[in-house]
N, CA, C, O and the ligand as a Tripos MOL2 file, in Angstrom:
@<TRIPOS>MOLECULE
protein
  289   287    73     0     0
PROTEIN
NO_CHARGES

@<TRIPOS>ATOM
      1 N         128.6380  116.9460  104.3680 N.3       1 MET1
      2 CA        127.9460  116.3320  103.2700 C.3       1 MET1
      3 C         126.5350  116.2330  103.6240 C.2       1 MET1
      4 O         125.6980  116.4330  102.7440 O.2       1 MET1
      5 N         126.1900  115.9570  104.7700 N.am      2 LYS2
      6 CA        124.7140  115.9110  105.2830 C.3       2 LYS2
      7 C         124.0780  117.4500  104.9620 C.2       2 LYS2
      8 O         122.9990  117.6330  104.3980 O.2       2 LYS2
      9 N         124.9070  118.4180  105.4040 N.am      3 ASN3
     10 CA        124.3500  119.7530  105.1530 C.3       3 ASN3
     11 C         124.2200  120.1560  103.6970 C.2       3 ASN3
     12 O         123.3540  120.9750  103.3880 O.2       3 ASN3
     13 N         124.9680  119.6720  102.8490 N.am      4 ASN4
     14 CA        124.7970  119.9250  101.4650 C.3       4 ASN4
     15 C         123.4670  119.1870  100.9480 C.2       4 ASN4
     16 O         122.5850  119.7710  100.3180 O.2       4 ASN4
     17 N         123.4440  118.1200  101.2220 N.am      5 ILE5
     18 CA        122.0610  117.2040  100.7860 C.3       5 ILE5
     19 C         120.7850  117.9680  101.2090 C.2       5 ILE5
     20 O         119.7940  118.0990  100.4910 O.2       5 ILE5
     21 N         120.9410  118.5010  102.5770 N.am      6 LYS6
     22 CA        119.7210  119.1190  103.0860 C.3       6 LYS6
     23 C         119.3910  120.3830  102.3030 C.2       6 LYS6
     24 O         118.2770  120.5890  101.8210 O.2       6 LYS6
     25 N         120.4490  121.2380  102.2020 N.am      7 ARG7
     26 CA        120.1110  122.3780  101.4050 C.3       7 ARG7
     27 C         119.6590  122.2460  100.0920 C.2       7 ARG7
     28 O         118.8320  123.0210   99.6120 O.2       7 ARG7
     29 N         120.1830  121.2520   99.4420 N.am      8 ARG8
     30 CA        119.9710  120.9680   98.0190 C.3       8 ARG8
     31 C         118.4560  120.5950   97.9530 C.2       8 ARG8
     32 O         117.6770  121.1550   97.1820 O.2       8 ARG8
     33 N         118.0910  119.5820   98.8440 N.am      9 SER9
     34 CA        116.7390  119.0060   98.8410 C.3       9 SER9
     35 C         115.7780  120.1620   99.0810 C.2       9 SER9
     36 O         114.6770  120.1900   98.5300 O.2       9 SER9
     37 N         116.2210  121.1670   99.9490 N.am     10 GLU10
     38 CA        115.3090  122.1900  100.2230 C.3      10 GLU10
     39 C         115.0300  123.2410   99.1080 C.2      10 GLU10
     40 O         113.9530  123.7920   98.8780 O.2      10 GLU10
     41 N         116.1860  123.4040   98.4780 N.am     11 ASN11
     42 CA        115.9400  124.1670   97.3390 C.3      11 ASN11
     43 C         115.0210  123.6490   96.1530 C.2      11 ASN11
     44 O         114.2850  124.3810   95.4910 O.2      11 ASN11
     45 N         115.1620  122.3380   95.9880 N.am     12 LYS12
     46 CA        114.4030  121.7030   95.0440 C.3      12 LYS12
     47 C         112.9640  121.1240   95.7240 C.2      12 LYS12
     48 O         112.2090  120.4100   95.0640 O.2      12 LYS12
     49 N         112.7080  121.4680   96.9560 N.am     13 ARG13
     50 CA        111.5750  121.0080   97.5400 C.3      13 ARG13
     51 C         111.4860  119.5460   97.3670 C.2      13 ARG13
     52 O         110.4350  119.1010   96.9060 O.2      13 ARG13
     53 N         112.5000  118.6870   97.6900 N.am     14 VAL14
     54 CA        112.4450  117.3480   97.6820 C.3      14 VAL14
     55 C         112.8070  116.8890   99.0880 C.2      14 VAL14
     56 O         113.8610  117.2400   99.6180 O.2      14 VAL14
     57 N         111.9350  116.1130   99.6730 N.am     15 LEU15
     58 CA        112.1580  115.5840  101.0340 C.3      15 LEU15
     59 C         113.2560  114.5320  100.8320 C.2      15 LEU15
     60 O         113.2180  113.7430   99.8880 O.2      15 LEU15
     61 N         114.2150  114.5440  101.7270 N.am     16 CYS16
     62 CA        115.2860  113.3470  101.5350 C.3      16 CYS16
     63 C         114.9870  112.4470  102.6370 C.2      16 CYS16
     64 O         115.1330  112.7710  103.8160 O.2      16 CYS16
     65 N         114.5890  111.3720  102.2620 N.am     17 LEU17
     66 CA        114.3000  110.3280  103.3300 C.3      17 LEU17
     67 C         115.3150  109.2300  103.6520 C.2      17 LEU17
     68 O         115.7660  108.4740  102.7920 O.2      17 LEU17
     69 N         115.6370  109.1930  104.9090 N.am     18 PRO18
     70 CA        116.7050  108.2410  105.2550 C.3      18 PRO18
     71 C         116.3020  106.8720  104.6580 C.2      18 PRO18
     72 O         115.1350  106.5760  104.4000 O.2      18 PRO18
     73 N         117.4340  106.0110  104.4460 N.am     19 MET19
     74 CA        117.1040  104.7260  103.9810 C.3      19 MET19
     75 C         117.0640  103.6550  105.1470 C.2      19 MET19
     76 O         117.8780  103.6720  106.0700 O.2      19 MET19
     77 N         116.1530  102.8200  105.0400 N.am     20 VAL20
     78 CA        116.0540  101.6360  106.0360 C.3      20 VAL20
     79 C         117.3370  100.9100  105.9720 C.2      20 VAL20
     80 O         117.7330  100.3500  106.9950 O.2      20 VAL20
     81 N         118.0320  100.8550  104.8860 N.am     21 SER21
     82 CA        119.1840  100.0360  104.6940 C.3      21 SER21
     83 C         120.3520  100.8130  105.4030 C.2      21 SER21
     84 O         121.3100  100.1350  105.7750 O.2      21 SER21
     85 N         120.3670  102.1310  105.6210 N.am     22 ASN22
     86 CA        121.3700  102.9050  106.1630 C.3      22 ASN22
     87 C         121.0490  102.8410  107.7080 C.2      22 ASN22
     88 O         121.9750  102.6610  108.4980 O.2      22 ASN22
     89 N         119.8100  102.9780  108.1290 N.am     23 ILE23
     90 CA        119.4690  103.0630  109.4780 C.3      23 ILE23
     91 C         118.3000  101.8630  109.6760 C.2      23 ILE23
     92 O         117.1160  102.1280  109.4720 O.2      23 ILE23
     93 N         118.6860  100.6900  110.0410 N.am     24 PRO24
     94 CA        117.8160   99.6770  109.9880 C.3      24 PRO24
     95 C         116.8310   99.8380  111.1720 C.2      24 PRO24
     96 O         115.6770   99.4580  110.9780 O.2      24 PRO24
     97 N         117.1220  100.3000  112.2430 N.am     25 SER25
     98 CA        116.2260  100.3630  113.4390 C.3      25 SER25
     99 C         115.4830  101.6480  113.5320 C.2      25 SER25
    100 O         114.5610  101.7530  114.3410 O.2      25 SER25
    101 N         115.8380  102.6640  112.7290 N.am     26 GLY26
    102 CA        115.0780  103.9990  112.6370 C.3      26 GLY26
    103 C         115.0140  104.6480  114.0150 C.2      26 GLY26
    104 O         115.8580  104.4140  114.8800 O.2      26 GLY26
    105 N         114.0880  105.3870  114.1680 N.am     27 CYS27
    106 CA        114.0830  106.3220  115.4470 C.3      27 CYS27
    107 C         112.4730  106.2380  115.8660 C.2      27 CYS27
    108 O         111.5790  105.7970  115.1440 O.2      27 CYS27
    109 N         112.3430  106.7040  117.0440 N.am     28 GLU28
    110 CA        110.9020  106.7860  117.6390 C.3      28 GLU28
    111 C         110.0790  107.6880  116.8260 C.2      28 GLU28
    112 O         110.3680  108.8680  116.6280 O.2      28 GLU28
    113 N         108.9820  107.0540  116.3320 N.am     29 GLY29
    114 CA        108.0470  108.0340  115.5400 C.3      29 GLY29
    115 C         108.3470  108.0080  114.0560 C.2      29 GLY29
    116 O         107.7030  108.7380  113.3030 O.2      29 GLY29
    117 N         109.3080  107.1910  113.5900 N.am     30 TRP30
    118 CA        109.5300  107.1380  112.2200 C.3      30 TRP30
    119 C         108.6890  105.9960  111.6500 C.2      30 TRP30
    120 O         108.4110  104.9790  112.2850 O.2      30 TRP30
    121 N         108.2660  106.2830  110.2500 N.am     31 LYS31
    122 CA        107.4040  105.2300  109.6280 C.3      31 LYS31
    123 C         108.0650  104.8020  108.4000 C.2      31 LYS31
    124 O         108.6320  105.5780  107.6300 O.2      31 LYS31
    125 N         107.9690  103.5110  108.2400 N.am     32 LYS32
    126 CA        108.4960  102.9120  107.0170 C.3      32 LYS32
    127 C         107.6080  103.3760  105.6730 C.2      32 LYS32
    128 O         106.3800  103.4060  105.7410 O.2      32 LYS32
    129 N         108.2140  103.6780  104.6380 N.am     33 THR33
    130 CA        107.5530  103.8810  103.3660 C.3      33 THR33
    131 C         108.5360  103.5060  102.2370 C.2      33 THR33
    132 O         109.7250  103.2590  102.4400 O.2      33 THR33
    133 N         107.9150  103.4850  100.9880 N.am     34 ALA34
    134 CA        108.7450  102.9610   99.9380 C.3      34 ALA34
    135 C         109.0770  104.2530   99.0850 C.2      34 ALA34
    136 O         108.1890  105.0470   98.7740 O.2      34 ALA34
    137 N         110.4040  104.4230   98.7240 N.am     35 CYS35
    138 CA        110.8620  105.4710   97.9640 C.3      35 CYS35
    139 C         110.0420  105.5380   96.5290 C.2      35 CYS35
    140 O         109.9450  104.5710   95.7740 O.2      35 CYS35
    141 N         109.5670  106.6180   96.3220 N.am     36 PRO36
    142 CA        108.5650  106.6760   95.1050 C.3      36 PRO36
    143 C         109.4600  106.6960   93.7590 C.2      36 PRO36
    144 O         108.9070  106.6170   92.6630 O.2      36 PRO36
    145 N         110.7300  106.7950   93.8700 N.am     37 VAL37
    146 CA        111.6380  106.6600   92.7740 C.3      37 VAL37
    147 C         112.1790  105.3270   92.6290 C.2      37 VAL37
    148 O         112.0310  104.7320   91.5610 O.2      37 VAL37
    149 N         112.7700  104.8190   93.5670 N.am     38 CYS38
    150 CA        113.3460  103.4350   93.3160 C.3      38 CYS38
    151 C         112.6160  102.2340   94.1330 C.2      38 CYS38
    152 O         112.9660  101.0670   93.9570 O.2      38 CYS38
    153 N         111.6600  102.5650   94.9690 N.am     39 GLY39
    154 CA        110.6920  101.6280   95.6420 C.3      39 GLY39
    155 C         111.4640  100.9260   96.8060 C.2      39 GLY39
    156 O         110.9260   99.9710   97.3670 O.2      39 GLY39
    157 N         112.6730  101.3450   97.1850 N.am     40 ARG40
    158 CA        113.2870  100.7950   98.2660 C.3      40 ARG40
    159 C         112.7150  101.3310   99.5250 C.2      40 ARG40
    160 O         112.1740  102.4360   99.5340 O.2      40 ARG40
    161 N         112.8240  100.4990  100.7310 N.am     41 GLU41
    162 CA        112.2440  100.9500  101.9270 C.3      41 GLU41
    163 C         113.0320  102.2580  102.5090 C.2      41 GLU41
    164 O         114.2610  102.2970  102.4580 O.2      41 GLU41
    165 N         112.3070  103.2640  103.0310 N.am     42 CYS42
    166 CA        113.0710  104.4240  103.6890 C.3      42 CYS42
    167 C         112.1000  104.8490  104.7170 C.2      42 CYS42
    168 O         110.9770  104.3570  104.8210 O.2      42 CYS42
    169 N         112.5580  105.7470  105.4450 N.am     43 TRP43
    170 CA        111.8010  106.3050  106.6420 C.3      43 TRP43
    171 C         111.1370  107.7560  106.4710 C.2      43 TRP43
    172 O         111.7350  108.7140  105.9810 O.2      43 TRP43
    173 N         109.9160  107.7820  106.9070 N.am     44 ILE44
    174 CA        109.2720  109.0600  107.0490 C.3      44 ILE44
    175 C         109.4070  109.5630  108.5130 C.2      44 ILE44
    176 O         108.8960  108.8870  109.4050 O.2      44 ILE44
    177 N         110.0400  110.6660  108.7970 N.am     45 THR45
    178 CA        110.2300  111.0990  110.2590 C.3      45 THR45
    179 C         109.0180  112.0570  110.4870 C.2      45 THR45
    180 O         108.3370  112.4900  109.5570 O.2      45 THR45
    181 N         108.8160  112.3390  111.7430 N.am     46 PRO46
    182 CA        107.7660  113.2730  112.0770 C.3      46 PRO46
    183 C         108.0780  114.6920  111.4100 C.2      46 PRO46
    184 O         107.1610  115.4480  111.0900 O.2      46 PRO46
    185 N         109.2430  114.9650  111.2450 N.am     47 ARG47
    186 CA        109.4960  116.2200  110.5070 C.3      47 ARG47
    187 C         109.0900  116.1800  109.0920 C.2      47 ARG47
    188 O         108.4690  117.1350  108.6260 O.2      47 ARG47
    189 N         109.3810  115.1770  108.3830 N.am     48 HIS48
    190 CA        108.8020  114.8780  107.0290 C.3      48 HIS48
    191 C         107.4010  115.0400  106.9680 C.2      48 HIS48
    192 O         106.8680  115.7840  106.1450 O.2      48 HIS48
    193 N         106.7470  114.3400  107.8500 N.am     49 ALA49
    194 CA        105.3320  114.3350  108.0100 C.3      49 ALA49
    195 C         104.7120  115.6270  108.0960 C.2      49 ALA49
    196 O         103.6760  115.8670  107.4760 O.2      49 ALA49
    197 N         105.2920  116.4920  108.8420 N.am     50 GLU50
    198 CA        104.9760  117.8590  109.0570 C.3      50 GLU50
    199 C         105.0760  118.6190  107.7180 C.2      50 GLU50
    200 O         104.1200  119.2840  107.3190 O.2      50 GLU50
    201 N         106.2100  118.5280  107.0340 N.am     51 GLU51
    202 CA        106.4850  119.1160  105.8270 C.3      51 GLU51
    203 C         105.2540  118.7040  104.7750 C.2      51 GLU51
    204 O         104.6280  119.5430  104.1270 O.2      51 GLU51
    205 N         105.0330  117.3580  104.7250 N.am     52 LEU52
    206 CA        104.0840  116.9600  103.7900 C.3      52 LEU52
    207 C         102.6760  117.6280  104.1020 C.2      52 LEU52
    208 O         101.9830  118.0270  103.1660 O.2      52 LEU52
    209 N         102.2830  117.7430  105.3380 N.am     53 ALA53
    210 CA        100.9800  118.2150  105.6930 C.3      53 ALA53
    211 C         100.8750  119.6880  105.3380 C.2      53 ALA53
    212 O          99.7890  120.1990  105.0650 O.2      53 ALA53
    213 N         102.0880  120.4050  105.3460 N.am     54 LYS54
    214 CA        102.0530  121.7480  104.9810 C.3      54 LYS54
    215 C         102.0610  121.8760  103.3660 C.2      54 LYS54
    216 O         101.4970  122.8060  102.7880 O.2      54 LYS54
    217 N         102.7140  120.9100  102.7480 N.am     55 GLU55
    218 CA        102.8820  121.2010  101.3410 C.3      55 GLU55
    219 C         102.7000  119.7790  100.7410 C.2      55 GLU55
    220 O         103.6750  119.0610  100.5200 O.2      55 GLU55
    221 N         101.3710  119.3770  100.4740 N.am     56 PRO56
    222 CA        101.2420  118.1150  100.0260 C.3      56 PRO56
    223 C         101.7130  117.5880   98.5800 C.2      56 PRO56
    224 O         101.7110  116.4130   98.2110 O.2      56 PRO56
    225 N         102.1370  118.7710   97.8100 N.am     57 GLU57
    226 CA        102.6470  118.5500   96.4120 C.3      57 GLU57
    227 C         104.2650  118.1720   96.4660 C.2      57 GLU57
    228 O         104.8700  117.7710   95.4720 O.2      57 GLU57
    229 N         104.8250  118.3420   97.6580 N.am     58 ILE58
    230 CA        106.2380  118.1180   97.7070 C.3      58 ILE58
    231 C         106.5850  116.6940   97.4220 C.2      58 ILE58
    232 O         105.8630  115.7370   97.7000 O.2      58 ILE58
    233 N         107.8420  116.6330   96.7970 N.am     59 LYS59
    234 CA        108.2970  115.3250   96.3190 C.3      59 LYS59
    235 C         109.1660  114.7270   97.3570 C.2      59 LYS59
    236 O         109.8500  115.4470   98.0850 O.2      59 LYS59
    237 N         109.1670  113.4640   97.4520 N.am     60 MET60
    238 CA        110.0990  112.7310   98.3880 C.3      60 MET60
    239 C         110.9950  111.6520   97.6410 C.2      60 MET60
    240 O         110.5340  111.0180   96.6930 O.2      60 MET60
    241 N         112.1510  111.4870   98.0520 N.am     61 ALA61
    242 CA        113.0410  110.5930   97.5570 C.3      61 ALA61
    243 C         113.9170  110.0370   98.7880 C.2      61 ALA61
    244 O         114.1030  110.6970   99.8110 O.2      61 ALA61
    245 N         114.4370  108.7370   98.5690 N.am     62 CYS62
    246 CA        115.3320  108.2320   99.5390 C.3      62 CYS62
    247 C         116.7120  108.9350   99.3120 C.2      62 CYS62
    248 O         116.9380  109.4520   98.2180 O.2      62 CYS62
    249 N         117.6820  108.9710  100.3620 N.am     63 THR63
    250 CA        118.7570  109.6700  100.1600 C.3      63 THR63
    251 C         119.6290  109.3760   98.8460 C.2      63 THR63
    252 O         120.3130  110.2440   98.3040 O.2      63 THR63
    253 N         119.5350  108.1760   98.4400 N.am     64 GLU64
    254 CA        120.4210  107.8350   97.2920 C.3      64 GLU64
    255 C         119.8070  108.5060   96.1330 C.2      64 GLU64
    256 O         120.5590  109.1560   95.4070 O.2      64 GLU64
    257 N         118.3900  108.4370   95.8150 N.am     65 CYS65
    258 CA        117.8420  109.1310   94.8520 C.3      65 CYS65
    259 C         118.0570  110.5760   94.8010 C.2      65 CYS65
    260 O         118.4510  111.1200   93.7690 O.2      65 CYS65
    261 N         117.7900  111.2650   95.9660 N.am     66 ALA66
    262 CA        118.0460  112.6390   96.1670 C.3      66 ALA66
    263 C         119.4340  113.0610   95.7390 C.2      66 ALA66
    264 O         119.6260  114.0800   95.0760 O.2      66 ALA66
    265 N         120.3940  112.2470   96.1380 N.am     67 MET67
    266 CA        121.8240  112.6080   95.7990 C.3      67 MET67
    267 C         122.0650  112.3650   94.2650 C.2      67 MET67
    268 O         123.0420  112.8990   93.7400 O.2      67 MET67
    269 N         121.2850  111.6480   93.5910 N.am     68 ARG68
    270 CA        121.3620  111.4730   92.1100 C.3      68 ARG68
    271 C         120.7690  112.6150   91.3930 C.2      68 ARG68
    272 O         120.9460  112.8680   90.2010 O.2      68 ARG68
    273 N         120.0060  113.3230   92.2780 N.am     69 SER69
    274 CA        119.2240  114.4660   91.7310 C.3      69 SER69
    275 C         118.2850  114.0730   90.4900 C.2      69 SER69
    276 O         118.3350  114.5970   89.3770 O.2      69 SER69
    277 N         117.4820  113.1190   90.8700 N.am     70 VAL70
    278 CA        116.5350  112.5270   89.7050 C.3      70 VAL70
    279 C         115.4650  113.5650   89.3540 C.2      70 VAL70
    280 O         114.7130  113.3990   88.3930 O.2      70 VAL70
    281 N         115.4140  114.5870   90.1140 N.am     71 PHE71
    282 CA        114.2680  115.5380   89.8870 C.3      71 PHE71
    283 C         114.8070  116.6310   89.1490 C.2      71 PHE71
    284 O         114.0750  117.5900   88.9020 O.2      71 PHE71
    285 N         115.9900  116.6120   88.7630 N.am     72 ARG72
    286 CA        116.5810  117.7390   87.9360 C.3      72 ARG72
    287 C         115.8940  118.0770   86.7090 C.2      72 ARG72
    288 O         116.3200  118.9810   85.9910 O.2      72 ARG72
    289 ZN        115.1340  105.8910   96.0310 Zn       73 ZN73
@<TRIPOS>BOND
     1     1     2 1
     2     2     3 1
     3     3     4 2
     4     3     5 am
     5     5     6 1
     6     6     7 1
     7     7     8 2
     8     7     9 am
     9     9    10 1
    10    10    11 1
    11    11    12 2
    12    11    13 am
    13    13    14 1
    14    14    15 1
    15    15    16 2
    16    15    17 am
    17    17    18 1
    18    18    19 1
    19    19    20 2
    20    19    21 am
    21    21    22 1
    22    22    23 1
    23    23    24 2
    24    23    25 am
    25    25    26 1
    26    26    27 1
    27    27    28 2
    28    27    29 am
    29    29    30 1
    30    30    31 1
    31    31    32 2
    32    31    33 am
    33    33    34 1
    34    34    35 1
    35    35    36 2
    36    35    37 am
    37    37    38 1
    38    38    39 1
    39    39    40 2
    40    39    41 am
    41    41    42 1
    42    42    43 1
    43    43    44 2
    44    43    45 am
    45    45    46 1
    46    46    47 1
    47    47    48 2
    48    47    49 am
    49    49    50 1
    50    50    51 1
    51    51    52 2
    52    51    53 am
    53    53    54 1
    54    54    55 1
    55    55    56 2
    56    55    57 am
    57    57    58 1
    58    58    59 1
    59    59    60 2
    60    59    61 am
    61    61    62 1
    62    62    63 1
    63    63    64 2
    64    63    65 am
    65    65    66 1
    66    66    67 1
    67    67    68 2
    68    67    69 am
    69    69    70 1
    70    70    71 1
    71    71    72 2
    72    71    73 am
    73    73    74 1
    74    74    75 1
    75    75    76 2
    76    75    77 am
    77    77    78 1
    78    78    79 1
    79    79    80 2
    80    79    81 am
    81    81    82 1
    82    82    83 1
    83    83    84 2
    84    83    85 am
    85    85    86 1
    86    86    87 1
    87    87    88 2
    88    87    89 am
    89    89    90 1
    90    90    91 1
    91    91    92 2
    92    91    93 am
    93    93    94 1
    94    94    95 1
    95    95    96 2
    96    95    97 am
    97    97    98 1
    98    98    99 1
    99    99   100 2
   100    99   101 am
   101   101   102 1
   102   102   103 1
   103   103   104 2
   104   103   105 am
   105   105   106 1
   106   106   107 1
   107   107   108 2
   108   107   109 am
   109   109   110 1
   110   110   111 1
   111   111   112 2
   112   111   113 am
   113   113   114 1
   114   114   115 1
   115   115   116 2
   116   115   117 am
   117   117   118 1
   118   118   119 1
   119   119   120 2
   120   119   121 am
   121   121   122 1
   122   122   123 1
   123   123   124 2
   124   123   125 am
   125   125   126 1
   126   126   127 1
   127   127   128 2
   128   127   129 am
   129   129   130 1
   130   130   131 1
   131   131   132 2
   132   131   133 am
   133   133   134 1
   134   134   135 1
   135   135   136 2
   136   135   137 am
   137   137   138 1
   138   138   139 1
   139   139   140 2
   140   139   141 am
   141   141   142 1
   142   142   143 1
   143   143   144 2
   144   143   145 am
   145   145   146 1
   146   146   147 1
   147   147   148 2
   148   147   149 am
   149   149   150 1
   150   150   151 1
   151   151   152 2
   152   151   153 am
   153   153   154 1
   154   154   155 1
   155   155   156 2
   156   155   157 am
   157   157   158 1
   158   158   159 1
   159   159   160 2
   160   159   161 am
   161   161   162 1
   162   162   163 1
   163   163   164 2
   164   163   165 am
   165   165   166 1
   166   166   167 1
   167   167   168 2
   168   167   169 am
   169   169   170 1
   170   170   171 1
   171   171   172 2
   172   171   173 am
   173   173   174 1
   174   174   175 1
   175   175   176 2
   176   175   177 am
   177   177   178 1
   178   178   179 1
   179   179   180 2
   180   179   181 am
   181   181   182 1
   182   182   183 1
   183   183   184 2
   184   183   185 am
   185   185   186 1
   186   186   187 1
   187   187   188 2
   188   187   189 am
   189   189   190 1
   190   190   191 1
   191   191   192 2
   192   191   193 am
   193   193   194 1
   194   194   195 1
   195   195   196 2
   196   195   197 am
   197   197   198 1
   198   198   199 1
   199   199   200 2
   200   199   201 am
   201   201   202 1
   202   202   203 1
   203   203   204 2
   204   203   205 am
   205   205   206 1
   206   206   207 1
   207   207   208 2
   208   207   209 am
   209   209   210 1
   210   210   211 1
   211   211   212 2
   212   211   213 am
   213   213   214 1
   214   214   215 1
   215   215   216 2
   216   215   217 am
   217   217   218 1
   218   218   219 1
   219   219   220 2
   220   219   221 am
   221   221   222 1
   222   222   223 1
   223   223   224 2
   224   223   225 am
   225   225   226 1
   226   226   227 1
   227   227   228 2
   228   227   229 am
   229   229   230 1
   230   230   231 1
   231   231   232 2
   232   231   233 am
   233   233   234 1
   234   234   235 1
   235   235   236 2
   236   235   237 am
   237   237   238 1
   238   238   239 1
   239   239   240 2
   240   239   241 am
   241   241   242 1
   242   242   243 1
   243   243   244 2
   244   243   245 am
   245   245   246 1
   246   246   247 1
   247   247   248 2
   248   247   249 am
   249   249   250 1
   250   250   251 1
   251   251   252 2
   252   251   253 am
   253   253   254 1
   254   254   255 1
   255   255   256 2
   256   255   257 am
   257   257   258 1
   258   258   259 1
   259   259   260 2
   260   259   261 am
   261   261   262 1
   262   262   263 1
   263   263   264 2
   264   263   265 am
   265   265   266 1
   266   266   267 1
   267   267   268 2
   268   267   269 am
   269   269   270 1
   270   270   271 1
   271   271   272 2
   272   271   273 am
   273   273   274 1
   274   274   275 1
   275   275   276 2
   276   275   277 am
   277   277   278 1
   278   278   279 1
   279   279   280 2
   280   279   281 am
   281   281   282 1
   282   282   283 1
   283   283   284 2
   284   283   285 am
   285   285   286 1
   286   286   287 1
   287   287   288 2
@<TRIPOS>SUBSTRUCTURE
     1 MET1         2 RESIDUE 1 A MET
     2 LYS2         6 RESIDUE 1 A LYS
     3 ASN3        10 RESIDUE 1 A ASN
     4 ASN4        14 RESIDUE 1 A ASN
     5 ILE5        18 RESIDUE 1 A ILE
     6 LYS6        22 RESIDUE 1 A LYS
     7 ARG7        26 RESIDUE 1 A ARG
     8 ARG8        30 RESIDUE 1 A ARG
     9 SER9        34 RESIDUE 1 A SER
    10 GLU10       38 RESIDUE 1 A GLU
    11 ASN11       42 RESIDUE 1 A ASN
    12 LYS12       46 RESIDUE 1 A LYS
    13 ARG13       50 RESIDUE 1 A ARG
    14 VAL14       54 RESIDUE 1 A VAL
    15 LEU15       58 RESIDUE 1 A LEU
    16 CYS16       62 RESIDUE 1 A CYS
    17 LEU17       66 RESIDUE 1 A LEU
    18 PRO18       70 RESIDUE 1 A PRO
    19 MET19       74 RESIDUE 1 A MET
    20 VAL20       78 RESIDUE 1 A VAL
    21 SER21       82 RESIDUE 1 A SER
    22 ASN22       86 RESIDUE 1 A ASN
    23 ILE23       90 RESIDUE 1 A ILE
    24 PRO24       94 RESIDUE 1 A PRO
    25 SER25       98 RESIDUE 1 A SER
    26 GLY26      102 RESIDUE 1 A GLY
    27 CYS27      106 RESIDUE 1 A CYS
    28 GLU28      110 RESIDUE 1 A GLU
    29 GLY29      114 RESIDUE 1 A GLY
    30 TRP30      118 RESIDUE 1 A TRP
    31 LYS31      122 RESIDUE 1 A LYS
    32 LYS32      126 RESIDUE 1 A LYS
    33 THR33      130 RESIDUE 1 A THR
    34 ALA34      134 RESIDUE 1 A ALA
    35 CYS35      138 RESIDUE 1 A CYS
    36 PRO36      142 RESIDUE 1 A PRO
    37 VAL37      146 RESIDUE 1 A VAL
    38 CYS38      150 RESIDUE 1 A CYS
    39 GLY39      154 RESIDUE 1 A GLY
    40 ARG40      158 RESIDUE 1 A ARG
    41 GLU41      162 RESIDUE 1 A GLU
    42 CYS42      166 RESIDUE 1 A CYS
    43 TRP43      170 RESIDUE 1 A TRP
    44 ILE44      174 RESIDUE 1 A ILE
    45 THR45      178 RESIDUE 1 A THR
    46 PRO46      182 RESIDUE 1 A PRO
    47 ARG47      186 RESIDUE 1 A ARG
    48 HIS48      190 RESIDUE 1 A HIS
    49 ALA49      194 RESIDUE 1 A ALA
    50 GLU50      198 RESIDUE 1 A GLU
    51 GLU51      202 RESIDUE 1 A GLU
    52 LEU52      206 RESIDUE 1 A LEU
    53 ALA53      210 RESIDUE 1 A ALA
    54 LYS54      214 RESIDUE 1 A LYS
    55 GLU55      218 RESIDUE 1 A GLU
    56 PRO56      222 RESIDUE 1 A PRO
    57 GLU57      226 RESIDUE 1 A GLU
    58 ILE58      230 RESIDUE 1 A ILE
    59 LYS59      234 RESIDUE 1 A LYS
    60 MET60      238 RESIDUE 1 A MET
    61 ALA61      242 RESIDUE 1 A ALA
    62 CYS62      246 RESIDUE 1 A CYS
    63 THR63      250 RESIDUE 1 A THR
    64 GLU64      254 RESIDUE 1 A GLU
    65 CYS65      258 RESIDUE 1 A CYS
    66 ALA66      262 RESIDUE 1 A ALA
    67 MET67      266 RESIDUE 1 A MET
    68 ARG68      270 RESIDUE 1 A ARG
    69 SER69      274 RESIDUE 1 A SER
    70 VAL70      278 RESIDUE 1 A VAL
    71 PHE71      282 RESIDUE 1 A PHE
    72 ARG72      286 RESIDUE 1 A ARG
    73 ZN73       289 GROUP 0 **** ****
């Protein structure tokens, strides 16, 4: 399931952000942000930050919003 989400989000160029409610303590280097779709707290990982730097137009969404394919 994780692989599906990843592949789908890459095709649509949507960064899938892990949700704070799923991973309350996060990991080293992760930064809290709000999902631009639903406004809930999620994490930006260093990998996401890299993608954003390369492609500032890229969209972001928390795992739940990405799964609902709101950008379709
Ligand atoms: Zn969301």
